C-alpha positions in Angstrom: 42.0 9.2 114.1 40.4 12.8 114.7 41.1 15.0 111.5 39.5 18.1 110.9 40.4 17.7 107.2 39.1 14.0 107.3 36.1 13.0 104.8 32.6 13.0 106.5 32.3 9.4 106.8 35.7 9.1 108.5 34.2 11.5 111.1 31.3 9.2 111.6 33.6 6.4 112.0 35.6 8.4 114.5 32.4 9.2 116.2 31.3 5.5 116.3 34.8 4.4 117.7 34.6 7.0 120.3 31.4 6.0 121.5 31.8 2.0 121.6 35.4 1.3 121.1 34.7 -0.8 118.4 32.9 -0.9 114.7 31.9 -3.9 112.4 33.1 -3.7 108.5 29.6 -4.5 107.5 26.1 -5.3 109.2 22.3 -5.2 108.5 21.5 -3.6 112.0 24.5 -2.3 114.1 26.8 0.6 113.2 29.7 -0.2 110.5 32.1 1.1 108.4 29.9 0.6 105.1 27.3 2.0 106.5 28.9 5.3 107.6 30.0 5.4 103.8 26.7 4.7 102.3 24.4 6.4 104.8 22.5 3.2 105.7 23.1 -0.5 106.1 23.3 -2.5 102.9 21.9 -5.9 102.8 24.2 -7.2 99.8 27.8 -7.5 99.6 29.3 -4.2 99.2 31.5 -5.1 96.2 29.2 -4.3 93.7 27.5 -1.2 95.5 28.5 2.2 93.3 30.6 3.3 96.6 32.4 0.1 96.8 35.7 1.9 95.6 35.5 4.4 98.4 34.5 1.5 100.8 37.5 -0.7 99.5 40.0 2.4 100.1 38.6 3.3 103.4 38.8 -0.3 104.6 42.5 -0.2 103.2 43.1 3.1 105.6 41.3 1.8 108.6 43.4 -1.4 108.6 46.7 0.4 108.2 45.7 2.6 111.4 47.8 1.5 114.3 45.3 2.3 117.0 42.9 -0.6 115.6 42.9 -4.2 115.5 40.8 -6.0 113.0 39.7 -9.5 113.8 36.2 -11.6 114.0 34.9 -10.5 117.1 31.1 -9.5 117.1 28.6 -12.0 115.7 31.7 -13.6 114.2 32.2 -10.5 111.8 35.1 -8.5 111.1 35.6 -6.0 113.7 37.7 -2.9 114.0 38.9 -2.8 117.8 40.1 0.3 119.2 43.4 0.3 121.1 42.1 1.2 124.4 40.0 -2.2 124.5 43.2 -4.4 123.6 44.1 -5.1 127.2 40.3 -6.6 127.6 40.3 -8.1 124.3 43.7 -9.9 124.6 42.9 -11.2 128.1 40.2 -12.8 126.8 41.7 -14.3 123.8 44.3 -15.7 125.5 42.3 -16.8 128.5 42.0 -20.4 126.7 38.8 -21.0 128.6 36.3 -23.6 127.5 34.7 -21.7 125.1 37.5 -21.3 123.1 38.9 -24.9 123.4 35.6 -27.3 124.0 34.5 -29.2 121.0 37.1 -27.9 118.4 37.1 -29.8 115.4 40.2 -31.9 114.9 41.7 -30.1 112.1 41.1 -26.9 114.2 43.4 -28.6 116.9 46.0 -29.9 114.6 46.1 -26.0 113.0 46.1 -24.6 116.3 49.3 -26.7 117.6 51.0 -25.9 114.6 50.5 -21.9 115.1 51.3 -22.5 119.1 54.8 -24.3 118.1 55.8 -21.8 115.2 54.1 -18.9 116.5 52.8 -17.9 113.0 52.2 -19.6 109.6 50.5 -19.0 106.4 47.9 -21.8 105.6 49.1 -22.1 101.8 52.7 -22.9 103.2 51.8 -25.3 105.5 49.3 -27.1 103.4 52.1 -27.8 101.2 54.4 -28.9 104.4 51.5 -30.8 106.1 49.7 -32.2 102.9 46.5 -31.0 104.2 44.4 -29.3 101.4 44.0 -25.3 101.4 40.4 -25.7 101.6 40.5 -27.7 104.8 43.0 -25.3 106.4 40.7 -22.5 105.5 37.8 -24.0 107.4 39.9 -24.7 110.5 41.2 -21.0 110.5 38.0 -19.7 110.4 37.1 -22.0 113.3 40.0 -20.9 115.2 39.2 -17.0 114.5 35.6 -17.5 115.5 36.9 -18.1 119.0 39.4 -15.6 119.0 42.5 -17.9 119.5 44.4 -16.7 117.0 44.8 -13.5 114.6 44.1 -13.9 111.0 45.2 -12.0 107.8 43.6 -13.1 104.3 45.6 -12.4 101.1 46.0 -14.0 97.7 49.0 -16.4 97.3 51.3 -16.3 94.4 49.0 -19.1 93.0 46.3 -16.6 93.3 44.5 -18.9 95.7 42.8 -17.2 98.7 45.2 -17.8 102.0 45.5 -16.6 105.3 48.6 -15.6 107.7 47.5 -16.9 111.4 49.3 -15.5 114.5 49.2 -16.2 118.1 48.3 -13.2 119.9 51.6 -13.1 121.7 53.3 -13.1 118.2 50.7 -10.5 117.1 51.6 -8.2 119.9 55.4 -8.7 119.5 55.0 -7.5 115.9 52.8 -4.6 116.3 55.2 -3.8 119.2 52.4 -3.6 121.5 53.4 -4.6 125.3 50.0 -5.2 127.6 49.3 -6.7 130.8 46.5 -9.2 131.6 43.4 -7.7 133.4 41.0 -9.4 135.6 39.2 -11.9 133.2 35.4 -11.1 134.7 36.2 -7.3 134.2 37.4 -7.7 130.5 34.2 -10.0 129.8 31.9 -7.6 131.5 33.6 -4.8 129.4 32.6 -6.1 126.2 29.1 -7.4 127.3 28.5 -3.7 128.4 29.6 -2.5 124.6 27.2 -5.2 123.6 24.2 -4.1 125.7 24.9 -0.5 124.7 24.4 -1.6 121.2 21.2 -3.0 121.8 19.8 -0.3 123.5 20.8 1.8 120.7 19.9 -0.5 117.8 17.6 -3.1 119.2 20.0 -5.6 118.4 22.7 -7.4 120.6 25.8 -8.7 118.7 26.9 -12.1 119.7 30.0 -12.3 121.5 32.4 -15.4 121.2 31.8 -16.8 124.6 27.8 -16.6 124.1 26.3 -20.2 124.3 25.9 -21.4 120.8 22.5 -22.5 121.3 20.1 -23.1 124.4 18.3 -26.2 125.3 14.4 -25.7 125.0 12.4 -27.2 127.9 10.1 -29.2 126.6 6.5 -28.6 127.8 4.9 -32.0 129.3 1.6 -33.1 127.6 -0.8 -34.4 130.1 -1.9 -37.9 129.0 -5.3 -38.3 127.9 -7.6 -40.9 130.1 -8.3 -43.9 128.0 
């Protein structure tokens, strides 16, 4: 992406990608496209920000960049991932480990089965075919994306409703004409954990990764009984 004539905010984004290999769309603490443009993190939606138009245009430019993959990764937020991290990411995304498949909702399981059978589908068309409400499919799609089980891309259908195009990662790679080979799963996982640690060291916040435990059980302290 490096370009001497590129706007300053694109140079900042390039610098973040060079250092970490990924960048969030927006975040209150970690480096993001929005903070690179505005100059600091914002705590509300960027849509109403004075530089909202620049943010929108920049996100469009980045989403068309063939060296960047847009998906939910850090803290379940929209993340741009540079091509150099794709082999590790795709190894994790297609691993079908327990953190991906355990405790999926019935709706998410059915939607995942449909995506795997077809390779790709849109939630608005699938809603018509299956009779499942678009809102239910949207929630199931978000669940699958949060576990990086599928690639998702939002769009507005002809009726004006918000819908998603969903693909298996094999289908995404085929459409992107990207050939890749799996790497060692532990090495792939460690590479992203190292990035998360690097971000924590710099910004005092560690982004959550999809395989992090959702909650940790707290050990209750035993209270000694009073003698009667």
